[in-house]
N, C-alpha and C positions, 0 to 999 in steps of 0.2 A: 221665789217671788221675793223682792227686797222688802224687808220689814214685815214679811207676811205673818210672822209669829205674833206680833202685837195685834194685827188686825184679826187674826184667827181667834184670839182670846176675846176680843171685843164683840165679834159677831156671834159669840155663844154657840160655837159648834157648827154653824153653817159653813164656815170655811171660805177662804179665797182659793179658788182652784187654779192650780198651774198645770195640772195634768188630769185628764179624764180617763179613767179606765172603764170601758164599757164591757160588761160580761159578754162571753162569746154568744150566749143564747139571746142576748138583748142588744144587738149592735146599734140600733137606731133610736132616735127620739128619747135619749136619756135625760134631757132636760138641762144641759149645760147652761143655756141662756137663762132659764128659769131660776136655777140655783144661784148663779152668780148675781143675777139681779136681786134676788131675795137678800143675798148677803150684803150687797152694797147698800140697799135701802134700809136694811136693819141697822147698819152702822149710822146712816145719815138721820134716821128716825130716833135713835136712842141718844144721839149727841146733839144737843141744841147749839150748833155752831153755824158759821156762814161760809164754811169751806165748800169747795166745788169739786166735781169729778169730770174727767175726760174720758170718753169711751170711744176708741178708734176701731172702725170695722173695715171691711173690704166689700164695697159694692152697696148700692142703694137698697137692695132687698134685705140685706143683713142689718143695715142701719135702720130700716123701717121696723123690722122685727124686734130690734132692741128698744126702739122708742115705744112701740106698742106695749111690750112687756113691762117697761118702766112705768108708763102712764097707767096701765091697768092696776099694777101693784100698788102704786102710790095713791091712787084714787081710793083704794080699800084700806090701806094701812098708814097712809102719810099722816103726820101730826103737825105739819106746817106748810107754808107755800114754798115750792121750788120752781125755778125757771128752767125749762128744757130748751136748749138750742139745737137746731138741726142743721148740720153742715153736709149736706149730701143731696142727690137728686137734681132735678132741672132747676134753673135759676128761679123759676116762678114759685117753686115749693121750698127751696132751701132759704135760710137766712142770707141776706145780701152780702154780709161781711162777717169776718171772724170776730166774735166777741172779744173785748178787750180782756185778755187773760190775766192782766195784772190786777184787775178790779173785780173779778168774777166773785159773786156772793150768793150762797144757797142756790147753786145752779148744777145742772148736768149738761154737758156738751157731747152729743153723739154725732160722730163725724165719719165720713168716708176718708180713709187714710190718705189717698192721693190728693183729694180736694182739700183736706185740712193742711197738708204739708205745702201745697201751693199757696194757700192763703197765708199760712204762718210765715213762710219765707219772704212773701211779698211784704207782710207787715213788719218783718225785721229789717227789711231794706229801708222802709219808711222811718222806722224807729230802731236804731241799732242797739238801744238799751234794753229792748223787750226781753231778750233771753235771760238777762240777769234779774228780771223782776217778776216774771209771770208765775213763778212757783210758789209764791207766797201763800195764796189762797187756794191753789189747786192741790187738794190732798191726795188724790189717786189718779193715775192713768191705767186705764185697762186696755190691753191689746187683745182684741178678739181672736186673733191668731197669734199665739206666743212667738212664732217664728219671725213676726215683725221686728222683734228685738235683734235679729241678725241682719236686718236691712241697713245698709250704710246711712241712708236718709233718716231712718228712725234712730239709729244710734246717736247721730249728731243732736237730734231733737232731745232725746232722753238725757244726754249729757248736760245739755243746757237746763233741763227741767231739775235735775238733781242738784246742779251747780247753783241754781237759784233758790235753793231751799225747799225744793219740792219733796213730797213725801213718798208714797208708795207706787210701785210699778207691778201690775198683775198681768200675767199672760195666761191664756187658756189654749189648750190644745187637745185634740183627739188623736193625734199621730201616735202609733205604737212605738215602743222603744226600739224594736228590731228594725223598723224602717229608718228611724233616726240614726241608728248605729250604722246601718248599711251605707247611709248617705254621709257618714262621718260628721253629723250635726249634733249628736247628743251632748258631747263634752262642751261645745260652745254654747249650746242652749242652757244647759245647767249652770255653766259658769256665768252666763249673763244674768241669770236670776239668783246668783250667789248661792246656789245649791238648795234653795228653798222650794221644795216641791210638794204639793198637797195632792194626793191621789185618793180617789173615792171609788170603792168597788161595790158598795151596796147602796144603789141609788134610791131603793125603796125607803131607806132610812133618812134621806135628804129631802126635806120639804114636806114630809109626812104624806106623801102621795105616791101614785104609781110611777114606775121608773120610765114608762113609755108614753108617748103621746097617742100612738096607734100601733097596730100590729106590724111588726116588720115583714117586709116581703122577702121572698127568696130571690137572690140576685145572681144572674148568670153574667160572667164577664167573657167578652170576645175581643180579640185583637185583630185589627185589619191592617195588613202590611201595606204601607204606602210607597216604599221604594223611593221616597223623595231624596233629593240631593241637597235640600235646604239645611242650612246650618242653624241649629236652635241655640240661642243665647239666652240665659236667664238674667234678667235685670233685677237685681235684689231678690225678691221673693216671687217675681212673675217672669213671664216670657217677654222678651224684648219686642216692642211693637214691630220692629223691622222684620223679626223673625216670623211673627204672626201673619204679616202681610205677604211674606215669601211663601209660607205654607198655603195661604188662601189662594194665591195666584198659580199654584202648581196644578197644571190642568190634568195630568195623569193621576195625581192624588185625588183631586176633586171628583174625577169620573169614578174611581174606586169607591169613594164615600157615597155618591149619588146612586151607584148600583146597589150598595148595601141598604140605603134608605128605601129604594123602590122595592127590593126584595122583602123588607120587613112589611111594607104596605100590602104587597101582594099576598103575603101570608096572613093577613088580617090583623096586623098589629098597628097600633098608632105609635108616632115617632116624635120625639123632641130632638131636633137637631141643633147642637151647640156649635155655632160657627166660629171660626178663628177671628173674623172681623165682622163689623156690621154690614159692610158691603158684601161679604160672602153670604150672609144670611139672606140679603134681598136678592142676590144673584141666584141662589139655590131656589128660592121661591119661584122665580121666573122660569128657570130650567125645569122644575117639577111640574109646572103648569103645562109646559110643552109636552110633558110625558103624561098629561091628563091626571096629575096628582095635585089636589087642591091643598093649599097651605096658608098659614098665617104668619106674619113677621112680627117679632117683638124684639126691640133693641133697647138698650140701657139709656140711650139719648131721648127716648120717649118719656113724657111724664108718667108718674107712677100710676095714676088713675087710667091713662091710656093703656099702659101695659096690662093692667087688670082686665080692661075691656077686651083687648086682643086675645088674651088667654081664654076668657069666657067665650069669645066668639069661636075659637077653636073647638072648645068643648061642646058647644050646643049645635054647631053645624055638622050635619051628618056626612056631607061630602068632604069635609076637611080632615085630612089624615096626618098632616105633618105640622108641627109647630117649630118654625125656624127662629132661634133665639141667638142673641149675643149679649153676653154679660148679664143675663136675666135668669133668675132661678125659678123653674116651673115645679111647683109642689104637687105632690101626688093628689091631694084633696082638691086642687084646683084644676087639674087636667088628668083625671083618672083614666080617660081612654087611651092616653098615651102610656104604653108600657115597655117601650124601648127608647133608650137615650143613645144617641150617636154623637161622638165628639170629634169634631175636627180641630178643636182647640185643645192643646196640651196644658198641663198645669205643673207648676214647680212646688206648689204649697199642698201638702197632704190635706190640711184643714180646709182650704177652699174647695178642693175636689170632693172631699168628704161631706161638706155641707150641702153641696149640689145634689149628690147621690142620695144622701140621707133624706132631704126634703122631697126628693122625687119618689123615694121607695116607701115612705111611711104614710099612714092615714089613707089607705086605699083598700078596697075590699078584695081586689084580685091579688092573690099572693104569687105573682110571676112577673118579674122585672128583668129585663136584659139590658146590659150596658155594653156598647160597642165602642172601643177606643181605637183611635188611629195610631199605629205603631210607627213613629218616624225615627226610631232608634234613639229617642231621648229617654234614656233608661230611668231617671227619676220618676217620670210619669208612668211608664209602662209597669214599673215595680209597684205602683199604688194598687193595681188590680190584685197583685199577688198577696199583698199585706191587708187588704180590705177585709174586715171582719176578724182579724187576728190581733185585736187590741191587747196590750200588756203594759204593766206599770214601768215607770222609769227606773226603779230600783236604785234610788239615790240615798246614800247613808245620810241619816239625819233628817230625811223628808218627813213632812207631817202626815 
């Protein structure tokens, strides 16, 4: 983490985390968000200045969780007024425009990465001088997924930030060292953060509380061979939209996934189906109905309150067995009757996949969770199941 040594001292031991080691016996709910939020607000509370913070996440659910954590902690521990900007979700719930980054004062901006970059690039076209100015009051940029720093779009943004006098860049990751090494990503990732890695192995000592939100479930992984001929391209840290469309339109692949879902339902299990596209989620709901399997659809283009209503409907309706989602995280405490997650959508980011599984597996009474991934021959994704639960430190000389 660039300049993290300075921030580490000022945060009095909380630390700015660039690497999360989760003990093998406690793989989920270790409180990365809670700990980093505490560190950030500790600094902002102890230093009476007007500097601002930008927190970049992936997806509205992660953004909303981050906002809620920051609001809850600042309401208890804050010593002055702060402005919280939300750049995510549907237009009715998000701020209409990107705040003027050149003049941010005593503020926190929580933004979905893609939404923010679109707004930022648009603002730069209107005002070409923006990149040279906005780092003045923006003290820290937090990347909820440290791998963002390897995305060409983010690299360009961060260069402008540092070049305009910006301060610190913090990345958070739960990806194990061995997965990063097998992907050939460890060297580039560590180099991007200039070798500054903070590893935390004893979470019980961080924040003075329990290391877990809830008891971790036992997870069984299964791979469903798709035999698709689709070519999967990764666009930055995500799968290219064209590849996702091709996967969703592969009929033979879809039939195999459908058979797996129906099989789980017949065995008495509830299912969360992670579709490759929003249209696939809606299509599967219709096909499942044809097979007399009731389902509910939740997609990221719905307002957050509507998403919550749909998930609640799935949970309360006895006849509803499948929750078809697209870019929506279904937490275990929100939909506990679903104990199988079926993925049509592949992922290129370990942290994104890990966050979905983690939220699905914790905070549930039933200690039995199954995850079925579709094996399309995209090895970075299929390897995640192999390394899931095998967290280990980065082992970087000079790390904190």
